[in-house]
C-alpha positions in Angstrom: -73.3 147.4 49.3 -69.7 147.2 48.5 -68.2 143.9 47.3 -64.9 143.0 48.9 -62.3 141.8 46.5 -59.9 139.0 47.2 -56.4 140.2 47.1 -53.5 138.2 45.7 -52.4 137.0 49.1 -55.8 135.5 49.9 -55.8 133.8 46.5 -52.4 132.2 47.0 -53.5 131.0 50.5 -56.5 129.3 49.1 -54.4 127.6 46.4 -51.9 126.3 48.9 -54.7 125.2 51.2 -56.2 123.3 48.3 -52.9 121.8 47.4 -52.2 120.8 50.9 -55.6 119.2 51.2 -55.1 117.2 48.1 -51.7 116.1 49.3 -53.1 115.1 52.6 -55.8 113.1 50.9 -53.1 111.4 48.7 -51.0 110.5 51.7 -54.0 109.3 53.7 -55.1 107.2 50.6 -51.6 105.8 50.2 -51.4 105.0 53.9 -54.8 103.3 53.7 -53.7 101.4 50.6 -50.5 100.2 52.4 -52.0 99.5 55.8 -55.1 97.7 54.6 -54.9 96.8 50.9 -51.2 95.7 50.8 -50.9 94.7 54.5 -49.7 91.1 53.8 -47.1 92.3 51.2 -45.4 94.8 53.5 -45.7 92.5 56.5 -43.7 89.9 54.5 -41.1 92.5 53.6 -40.6 93.5 57.2 -40.4 89.9 58.3 -37.8 89.2 55.5 -35.7 92.1 56.8 -35.7 90.8 60.4 -35.6 87.1 59.8 -32.7 84.8 58.9 -33.2 81.4 57.3 -30.8 78.5 57.9 -30.8 75.3 55.9 -31.1 72.0 57.9 -29.3 69.4 55.7 -31.0 66.1 55.1 -29.0 63.0 55.8 -28.3 60.9 52.7 -29.6 57.4 52.7 -27.1 54.6 52.9 -26.6 51.5 50.6 -26.5 48.0 51.9 -26.1 44.5 50.5 -28.7 41.8 50.8 -27.5 40.9 54.3 -27.6 44.5 55.5 -23.8 44.9 55.2 -23.0 48.5 54.5 -21.7 49.4 51.0 -22.1 53.2 51.2 -22.4 55.1 54.5 -22.1 58.6 55.9 -19.2 59.4 58.2 -18.7 62.7 60.1 -15.8 64.9 59.0 -14.9 68.4 59.8 -14.2 71.6 57.8 -11.6 73.8 59.5 -12.0 77.5 58.8 -10.7 80.8 60.3 -12.1 84.3 60.7 -9.4 86.7 59.7 -11.5 89.7 60.7 -11.2 88.5 64.3 -7.4 87.9 64.1 -6.2 91.3 65.2 -2.6 90.9 66.3 0.2 90.0 64.0 1.6 87.5 66.5 -1.7 85.8 66.8 -1.8 85.3 63.0 1.7 83.9 63.1 1.0 81.5 66.0 -2.2 80.2 64.3 -0.5 79.7 61.0 2.5 78.0 62.5 0.3 75.5 64.5 -2.2 74.7 61.7 0.5 74.3 59.1 2.6 72.1 61.3 -0.3 69.9 62.6 -1.9 69.4 59.1 1.3 69.3 57.1 0.4 72.4 55.1 2.4 75.2 53.6 3.0 77.9 56.3 3.0 80.8 53.8 -0.3 79.7 52.3 -2.0 79.5 55.7 -0.5 82.9 56.8 -1.8 84.7 53.7 -5.3 83.5 54.5 -5.0 85.0 58.0 -4.3 88.4 56.4 -7.5 88.6 54.5 -8.8 90.8 57.3 -12.3 91.6 55.8 -13.2 87.9 55.7 -15.1 85.9 58.3 -14.9 82.5 56.8 -11.9 81.1 54.9 -11.4 77.3 54.7 -8.1 75.9 55.7 -8.8 72.2 55.3 -11.6 69.8 54.8 -12.4 66.2 55.7 -10.7 66.3 59.1 -11.2 63.3 61.3 -12.8 63.4 64.8 -9.3 62.9 66.3 -7.9 65.8 64.4 -10.9 67.9 65.3 -10.4 67.1 69.0 -6.7 68.1 68.9 -7.6 71.4 67.2 -10.4 72.1 69.8 -7.9 71.6 72.6 -5.5 74.1 71.0 -8.3 76.6 70.5 -9.5 76.3 74.1 -5.9 76.5 75.5 -5.2 79.7 73.6 -8.7 81.3 73.7 -9.0 81.3 69.9 -12.7 80.5 69.9 -13.5 83.5 67.7 -10.6 83.0 65.3 -10.6 79.2 64.6 -13.7 77.2 63.9 -14.7 73.6 63.1 -17.9 72.7 61.1 -19.1 69.1 61.1 -20.1 67.7 57.7 -21.1 64.3 56.4 -18.8 62.5 53.9 -19.6 59.5 51.9 -17.5 56.4 52.8 -17.4 53.0 51.1 -16.5 50.4 53.7 -15.7 47.7 51.1 -13.5 49.9 48.9 -13.2 48.2 45.5 -15.9 45.6 46.1 -18.9 46.1 43.6 -17.5 49.5 42.8 -19.1 49.9 39.4 -22.5 48.9 40.9 -22.5 51.0 44.1 -21.1 54.1 42.3 -20.0 57.3 44.0 -20.8 60.8 44.8 -20.0 64.2 43.3 -20.7 67.6 44.7 -24.2 67.7 43.2 -25.2 64.1 44.0 -24.6 60.6 42.5 -22.1 60.3 39.7 -22.6 56.7 38.6 -23.9 53.4 39.8 -26.7 53.1 42.4 -25.6 56.5 43.8 -26.8 58.0 40.6 -29.7 55.7 39.7 -31.4 56.2 43.2 -30.1 59.7 43.9 -33.6 61.1 44.1 -34.5 58.7 46.9 -31.1 58.8 48.7 -30.9 62.6 48.8 -33.9 63.4 51.0 -35.4 66.9 51.5 -33.5 69.7 53.3 -35.3 71.4 56.2 -35.3 75.1 57.2 -34.9 77.0 60.5 -36.2 80.6 60.4 -35.3 82.9 63.3 -35.9 86.7 64.0 -32.8 88.9 64.4 -32.2 92.5 65.6 -30.1 95.1 63.9 -26.9 93.6 65.4 -28.0 90.0 64.3 -28.8 89.1 67.8 -31.8 86.9 68.6 -35.1 88.3 69.7 -38.4 86.7 70.6 -40.9 86.5 67.7 -44.0 84.6 66.8 -42.6 84.2 63.3 -39.8 81.7 64.2 -40.3 78.6 62.2 -38.6 75.2 62.0 -39.2 72.7 59.2 -37.4 69.5 59.9 -35.3 67.8 57.2 -36.6 64.6 55.7 -33.7 62.1 55.5 -33.1 60.2 52.3 -34.2 56.5 52.0 -31.6 53.8 52.3 -31.2 51.2 49.6 -31.2 47.5 50.2 -29.7 45.6 47.3 -29.8 42.1 46.1 -26.0 42.0 46.0 -24.5 39.5 48.4 -21.0 40.8 49.3 -19.8 37.2 49.9 -20.9 36.1 46.4 -19.6 39.4 45.0 -16.2 38.6 46.6 -16.3 35.1 45.0 -17.0 36.6 41.6 -14.3 39.2 41.8 -11.8 36.5 42.9 -12.6 34.4 39.8 -12.5 37.4 37.5 -9.0 38.2 38.8 -7.9 34.6 38.2 -9.3 34.6 34.7 -7.7 38.0 33.9 -4.3 36.9 35.1 -4.4 33.4 33.4 -5.5 34.8 30.1 -3.3 37.8 30.3 -6.3 39.8 29.0 -5.6 43.0 27.2 -9.0 44.4 28.2 -11.1 44.2 31.3 -13.0 41.0 32.2 -16.5 41.0 33.6 -19.0 38.6 35.1 -22.5 38.4 36.7 -24.2 36.0 39.1 -28.0 36.0 38.9 -31.0 34.1 40.3 -32.6 32.8 37.1 -36.0 32.6 38.6 -36.4 36.1 39.9 -33.8 38.2 38.1 -32.2 39.2 41.4 -28.5 40.0 40.8 -26.3 38.4 43.4 -23.1 39.8 42.1 -21.8 41.9 39.1 -18.2 42.9 38.6 -15.4 44.1 36.4 -11.7 43.5 36.9 -9.5 45.4 37.3 -11.7 47.4 39.7 -11.0 50.7 41.5 -11.3 52.1 45.0 -14.5 54.1 45.6 -12.8 56.1 48.4 -10.1 57.2 45.9 -12.1 57.2 42.7 -10.0 59.8 40.8 -6.8 57.8 41.2 -6.3 55.5 38.2 -5.9 51.8 38.9 -2.8 50.0 37.6 -4.6 49.0 34.4 -5.6 52.6 33.4 -2.5 54.1 34.8 -0.5 52.0 32.3 -2.7 53.2 29.5 -2.3 56.8 30.6 1.5 56.5 30.9 1.7 55.0 27.4 -0.3 57.8 25.9 1.5 59.9 23.3 0.6 63.2 21.8 -0.4 63.3 18.1 -0.9 66.9 17.0 -2.6 65.8 13.8 -5.6 64.6 15.9 -6.0 68.1 17.3 -6.4 70.5 14.3 -7.9 73.1 16.6 -4.5 73.7 18.3 -5.2 71.9 21.5 -1.9 71.8 23.5 -0.3 68.5 24.6 -1.0 69.3 28.3 -4.7 69.9 27.6 -4.9 66.8 25.4 -3.3 64.6 28.1 -5.6 66.0 30.7 -8.6 65.2 28.4 -7.2 61.6 28.1 -6.9 61.4 31.8 -10.6 62.0 32.2 -11.4 59.5 29.5 -9.5 56.9 31.5 -11.3 57.9 34.7 -14.7 57.5 33.1 -13.7 54.3 31.4 -12.5 53.0 34.8 -15.9 53.8 36.3 -17.8 52.1 33.4 -19.9 49.0 34.3 -18.8 46.7 31.5 -21.6 44.2 32.3 -24.3 46.7 31.3 -22.6 49.3 29.2 -20.3 47.4 26.8 -21.4 45.4 23.8 -19.9 42.2 22.5 -20.7 39.3 20.1 -21.9 36.4 22.4 -20.7 33.6 20.2 -21.8 30.0 20.7 -23.6 30.8 24.0 -26.4 31.9 21.6 -26.9 28.3 20.5 -28.9 27.7 23.7 -31.6 30.2 22.5 -31.5 29.0 18.9 -32.1 25.5 20.1 -35.0 26.6 22.3 -36.7 28.3 19.3 -36.4 25.3 17.1 -37.7 22.8 19.7 -40.6 25.1 20.6 -41.6 25.2 17.0 -41.2 21.4 16.7 -38.8 21.9 13.8 -36.3 19.5 15.3 -35.8 17.1 18.2 -32.6 16.2 19.9 -32.6 12.9 18.0 -32.7 14.7 14.6 -29.5 14.0 12.7 -27.4 16.6 10.9 -24.2 16.3 9.0 -21.1 18.5 9.3 -18.3 18.5 6.7 -16.4 21.3 8.4 -18.3 24.2 6.8 -21.6 25.2 5.3 -22.2 27.5 2.3 -25.1 30.0 2.8 -26.2 32.3 0.0 -22.8 31.9 -1.6 -20.8 32.5 1.6 -18.8 29.7 3.1 -19.1 29.6 6.9 -16.7 27.3 8.8 -17.1 25.1 11.8 -14.5 25.3 14.5 -13.7 21.6 13.6 -12.6 22.1 10.1 -12.5 18.4 9.4 -16.2 18.2 10.3 -18.2 16.3 12.9 -19.8 13.9 10.4 -23.4 12.8 10.9 -24.6 12.8 14.4 -27.8 13.4 16.4 -28.4 17.0 17.3 -27.9 16.5 21.1 -24.3 15.5 20.4 -23.7 18.2 17.9 -25.0 20.9 20.4 -22.7 19.5 23.0 -19.8 19.7 20.5 -20.9 23.2 19.5 -21.2 22.5 15.8 -21.8 25.6 13.7 -23.1 24.0 10.5 -25.6 22.0 12.6 -27.0 25.1 14.3 -27.2 27.0 11.0 -29.3 24.1 9.6 -31.5 24.3 12.6 -32.0 28.1 12.1 -32.8 27.5 8.4 -35.6 25.2 9.4 -37.0 28.1 11.5 -36.7 30.7 8.8 -35.7 34.4 9.1 -39.1 35.7 10.2 -39.7 33.2 13.0 -36.1 33.4 14.2 -36.4 37.2 14.4 -39.6 37.0 16.3 -38.0 34.8 18.9 -34.9 37.0 18.8 -37.1 39.9 19.9 -39.0 37.8 22.4 -35.7 36.8 24.1 -35.1 40.5 24.7 -32.3 41.2 22.2 -34.0 44.2 20.6 -34.9 46.0 23.9 -33.2 47.0 27.1 -33.4 44.6 30.0 -34.7 47.4 32.3 -32.2 46.8 35.0 -32.1 49.5 37.6 -28.6 50.7 36.9 -27.6 53.7 34.8 -25.9 53.5 31.4 -27.4 50.3 30.0 -26.4 50.0 26.4 -28.8 48.9 23.6 -27.8 46.0 21.4 -26.7 46.3 17.8 -28.6 44.2 15.2 -30.1 44.5 11.7 -33.8 45.2 11.3 -36.1 42.5 10.1 -36.0 44.1 6.6 -32.3 43.4 6.3 -32.3 40.0 8.1 -31.5 37.6 5.3 -30.1 34.1 5.0 -26.5 35.0 6.0 -27.6 37.0 9.0 -29.9 34.1 10.0 -27.0 31.7 9.8 -24.5 34.0 11.7 -27.0 35.1 14.4 -27.8 31.4 15.1 -24.4 30.9 16.6 -24.0 34.4 18.1 -22.0 36.3 15.5 -22.4 39.7 13.7 -24.8 41.1 16.3 -23.9 42.6 19.6 -25.5 42.5 23.0 -24.5 43.3 26.6 -23.3 40.6 29.1 -26.4 41.3 31.2 -28.7 40.9 28.2 -27.1 37.7 27.2 -27.3 36.2 30.7 -31.0 37.3 31.0 -31.7 35.3 27.8 -29.9 32.3 29.3 -31.9 32.7 32.5 -35.0 32.4 30.3 -34.0 28.9 29.3 -32.8 28.1 32.8 -36.0 29.1 34.6 -38.5 27.3 32.4 -39.1 29.9 29.6 -39.9 33.2 31.4 -38.0 36.4 30.4 -37.4 38.2 33.7 -36.3 41.7 34.4 -32.9 41.8 36.2 -32.7 44.0 39.2 -30.3 45.1 41.9 -32.4 46.9 44.5 -35.0 44.9 46.5 -36.3 47.7 48.8 -36.0 51.3 50.1 -36.1 51.8 53.8 -36.4 54.8 56.1 -34.1 55.7 59.0 -36.2 53.4 61.3 -35.7 50.5 59.0 -39.2 50.4 57.7 -39.7 49.5 54.0 -41.1 52.4 52.1 -40.8 50.9 48.6 -40.5 47.2 47.7 -39.4 45.9 44.3 -40.9 42.6 43.3 -39.6 40.2 40.6 -41.1 41.0 37.2 -41.8 38.5 34.4 -42.1 40.2 31.0 -43.4 37.2 29.1 -43.1 33.4 28.6 -40.9 32.8 25.6 -40.8 29.0 25.3 -42.3 26.1 27.3 -40.8 24.6 30.4 -40.5 21.2 28.8 -38.2 22.6 26.1 -36.1 24.3 28.7 -35.8 21.2 30.8 -34.6 19.2 27.8 -31.9 21.7 26.9 -30.6 21.8 30.5 -30.4 18.0 30.5 -28.5 17.8 27.3 -26.0 20.6 28.2 -25.5 19.0 31.7 -24.8 15.7 30.1 -22.2 17.3 27.9 -20.4 18.7 30.9 -20.5 15.6 33.0 -19.9 13.1 30.2 -17.0 14.9 28.7 -18.7 15.8 25.4 -19.4 19.4 26.2 -18.0 22.1 28.4 -15.7 19.8 30.4 -13.8 22.6 32.1 -17.0 23.8 33.9 -17.5 20.4 35.6 -18.1 20.5 39.4 -18.2 17.2 41.3 -21.5 16.8 43.1 -23.3 19.6 41.2 -25.1 19.1 37.9 -23.8 22.0 35.8 -25.3 22.9 32.4 -22.9 25.2 30.5 -22.1 26.7 27.1 -19.1 28.5 26.0 -18.5 31.0 23.2 -15.5 32.6 21.4 -16.3 35.5 19.1 -14.3 37.9 16.9 -13.9 41.6 17.7 -14.7 42.8 14.2 -14.2 46.5 15.2 -10.7 45.9 16.5 -7.6 46.7 14.4 -6.2 43.4 15.7 -7.8 40.7 13.5 -6.7 38.0 16.0 -8.6 39.7 18.9 -11.2 37.4 20.5 -13.6 37.4 23.4 -13.9 34.1 25.3 -17.0 33.6 27.4 -19.0 31.0 29.4 -22.5 30.8 30.7 -23.3 28.2 33.4 -26.5 27.1 35.2 -26.7 24.9 38.3 -28.2 22.6 39.5 -29.3 21.8 36.0 -32.4 20.0 37.2 -33.4 22.8 39.6 -31.6 26.0 38.6 -30.7 28.3 41.4 -27.8 30.2 39.9 -26.8 31.5 36.5 -23.3 32.9 35.9 -21.5 34.5 33.0 -17.8 35.2 32.7 -16.4 37.2 29.7 -12.7 37.5 29.0 -12.0 40.3 26.6 -8.9 39.8 24.3 -7.0 37.0 26.0 -3.4 37.1 24.9 -2.5 33.4 25.4 -2.6 31.1 22.4 -5.7 29.2 23.4 -8.3 32.0 23.4 -11.4 29.8 23.5 -14.0 30.5 26.1 -13.7 26.8 27.1 -10.2 27.5 28.3 -10.2 31.2 29.5 -13.7 31.4 31.0 -15.3 27.9 31.6 -12.9 26.8 34.5 -13.6 30.0 36.4 -17.4 29.8 35.8 -17.3 26.2 37.2 -15.2 27.3 40.2 -17.6 30.2 40.8 -20.7 27.9 40.6 -19.1 25.6 43.2 -18.4 28.4 45.6 -21.8 30.0 45.3 -23.8 26.8 45.6 -21.8 25.7 48.6 -22.4 29.1 50.2 -26.1 29.0 49.5 -26.3 25.5 51.1 -27.2 23.6 48.0 -26.5 19.9 48.8 -24.1 18.0 46.6 -25.2 14.7 45.0 -22.2 12.6 44.1 -22.2 9.7 41.6 -20.4 6.6 42.6 -17.6 7.5 40.2 -17.3 11.0 41.8 -17.2 9.4 45.3 -14.2 7.4 44.2 -12.4 10.5 43.3 -13.4 12.7 46.2 -10.8 14.6 48.3 -10.1 13.2 51.7 -8.9 15.1 54.7 -6.1 13.3 56.5 -6.8 12.5 60.1 -4.5 13.1 63.1 -3.0 9.7 63.9 -0.1 10.9 66.0 -0.2 9.4 69.4 -2.8 6.8 68.3 -2.3 3.1 68.8 -1.0 1.7 65.5 -3.8 -0.8 65.1 -6.4 1.9 65.6 -4.6 4.3 63.2 -4.6 1.6 60.5 -8.4 1.1 60.9 -8.9 4.9 60.7 -6.8 5.3 57.6 -8.5 2.3 55.9 -12.0 3.5 56.7 -11.1 6.8 54.9 -10.5 4.9 51.7 -6.7 5.4 51.9 -3.8 2.9 51.9 -1.0 3.0 54.4 2.6 2.1 55.0 4.1 1.5 58.5 7.7 2.6 59.1 9.4 1.3 62.3 8.6 -1.4 64.8 6.7 0.5 67.4 3.0 0.1 68.4 2.2 3.8 68.6 2.2 6.4 65.8 4.9 9.0 66.5 4.6 11.0 63.3 2.9 10.9 60.0 3.0 12.0 56.3 0.8 13.7 55.0 0.2 15.9 58.1 -3.2 15.9 59.8 -5.6 18.3 58.1 -4.1 18.1 54.7 -6.4 17.0 51.8 -5.6 14.6 49.0 -7.6 13.1 46.2 -8.8 9.6 46.9 -6.8 7.9 44.2 -5.0 5.2 46.1 -3.7 7.8 48.4 -1.2 6.6 50.9 -0.5 7.6 54.5 2.9 6.9 56.0 2.7 6.0 59.7 6.0 6.3 61.6 6.4 4.3 64.8 9.1 3.7 67.4 10.5 7.2 67.0 11.2 6.8 63.3 10.9 10.0 61.2 10.9 10.7 57.5 14.5 10.6 56.3 14.1 9.6 52.7 13.4 12.4 50.3 12.1 12.4 46.8 12.4 15.0 44.0 9.1 16.2 42.7 8.9 15.5 38.9 8.0 18.0 36.3 4.3 17.4 35.6 3.2 20.5 33.8 1.8 19.8 30.3 1.4 16.1 31.1 -2.0 14.6 31.0 -3.6 14.3 34.4 -3.7 10.5 34.1 0.0 10.3 33.3 0.9 12.8 36.1 -1.0 10.8 38.7 0.7 7.6 37.8 4.1 9.2 37.9 3.5 10.7 41.3 2.2 7.4 42.7 5.3 5.6 41.3 7.4 8.2 43.1 5.7 7.5 46.4 3.9 10.9 46.4 0.2 11.7 47.0 -2.0 13.7 44.7 -4.5 16.6 45.2 -6.4 17.5 42.0 -7.9 21.0 41.5 -9.7 22.4 38.5 -11.1 19.6 36.4 -11.4 16.4 38.4 -13.4 14.3 35.9 -10.0 13.9 34.1 -10.6 10.3 32.9 -13.4 11.4 30.5 -12.6 12.1 26.9 -9.0 12.7 25.9 -7.9 13.7 29.4 -7.1 16.9 31.1 -3.7 18.5 31.2 -1.7 19.7 34.2 -1.3 23.5 33.9 0.1 24.3 37.4 1.8 22.1 40.0 2.8 22.7 43.7 5.5 22.2 44.9 7.3 23.0 41.7 9.4 20.5 39.8 12.8 19.7 41.4 11.7 20.4 45.0 12.8 17.7 47.5 10.0 16.5 49.8 9.5 13.4 52.1 7.8 10.3 50.7 4.0 10.6 51.0 4.0 14.4 50.6 1.1 15.8 48.6 1.6 17.4 45.2 -1.3 19.6 44.0 -2.1 19.5 40.3 -4.4 22.1 38.7 -5.8 20.4 35.6 -7.7 21.7 32.6 -8.8 20.5 29.2 -6.7 22.4 26.7 -7.9 20.7 23.5 -11.5 21.9 23.9 -13.1 24.4 21.5 -16.5 26.0 21.5 -17.4 26.7 17.9 -17.5 30.4 17.8 
């Protein structure tokens, strides 16, 4: 049998057949792998190619005051953009450019150049258009059939309805979220979570039905309810403005109003303030600094140009303007610290208020002579009087009885070595020596608030500890976070860190300080008729200032002293007037603020008999009234009267109905029988006279008096008139009211 040989053609065929078989197996294996093993992966890639994802923005939460008045809200604005790729004709581009430039007051050439970028579908022309502007542009688009060429996109813009009010607390927004204030501190809660809308598109980006379309709704941010009361905030800022202008302060002034029992902050402010809706425009204070800036090339060895350096300084001014001085700036508290030193010593039973101390005008500690503000000395007196008189040697002797270790322990317990924990960004830590370096001189100086630094908020929190019965509270600004339906999602409760001293010690300090205010032995300029105010002032050096005369005047006040509801602090940084003491530049405004706030909160006044005799009286309307009845009405108001004319009916009167005068033998002139005021009197110059002398001079001139500022003028050496209205030389009818603003100018506060 003959064996048939394979020829070369058959061999090649078998090889190719084998190769093709292997290739088919590989393809089939790969298809199996892709179709079954990696099915989910490739399905996802297909879906990604045919699906388009759109972001659904979350609405930012809003910020409200304690009464639900809006402090930060969202308003709808519009972005105007064009699609140059859809602007074909040259005439169309010109028409669109001419209209938009004219309507929005833009440069025509700039707008026209944007229409020529023919490959673009979205070029912004203007942002933050109002609804009214958007409506006008829509009408133009419809009228000219420019729906594909001109577009409007609604966006949310942050708006601050109260402008400058509480600006450093509320804060503001940047492109990536909150920049400062509550907008930054609570940004995570305010921002919310964006949603997504996923749709299926064909090759021409048209919609097509799909089971893969998905919508995930956005979760709006939570809104913030604060403890800030915009009415109290307005009162505070008004008093800060007055203090700033009176003292001609070289630096900003600041103040806080707090509930001592809970730590809730009713108001916190810095003056001058700025407008949150225009936060990159410098206020007058910082604009003056910016304008006065000069370029010093020696400070820029790296070759920085003058233009770059000035731009850098501009941003320094902006950030400083935004700075919340109440929590981010340190100062030496001065004699306001004596409240806490006293509490320490009383708690440790080292002294009582009847303990006697001697003051010769200074005290030498470890070889260093430390002066009292009264260089002639206070002599030997009981400690309650020396505290009211703010005697430095007395408080240093008290601290010495405590000793360095015990004082420092209380210093820590009052919160001076830790942050307060307030829910605001940028809180600064205090500056102080460690216990290892706390020697006799440090003990003496710390006892009256010198050579260490704290923040205004930290100092007021320590004062609140004495006011509320001894508990160190955590100050806070936000009470709750609510959802878009108004339901509380997070609630913040008052927090007590620890009890520092006993309630009995605190009550005794409040009583002594209140007695000092009302009796004229303490902070007389913080006196408020009808309210028992406990207050302490401080005046401290600015040791890090090139100006060795620079001072900070401050005042803390608590009221009512026997049932504290409100604590305030006002700090005036670098007053430029001659009397820089806190008793002069801060105490009058702290007292006025206390009066406004307590009245607003509905706290009832309790007048003493002496206060009742000096109360202001509102003049009734006697015109048209029978003379006999008018006389009875005037007399019952505690005023005297003088009748002019022979009629039986009052035809006119001075002072006019509704005016107020102080009940100090005030007199009403009742005109009858058609008589009118014809005799005029020239108002005397009363500024710089004592209140007592000014009142007597006005009464002798036949004029009435209205006192503002200090009204317990008869106590002590007597208050001084600092402002009068009408001004000296003005001619007014007999019986007219002259308003006198009075203040104790001879009061000091010991450092």
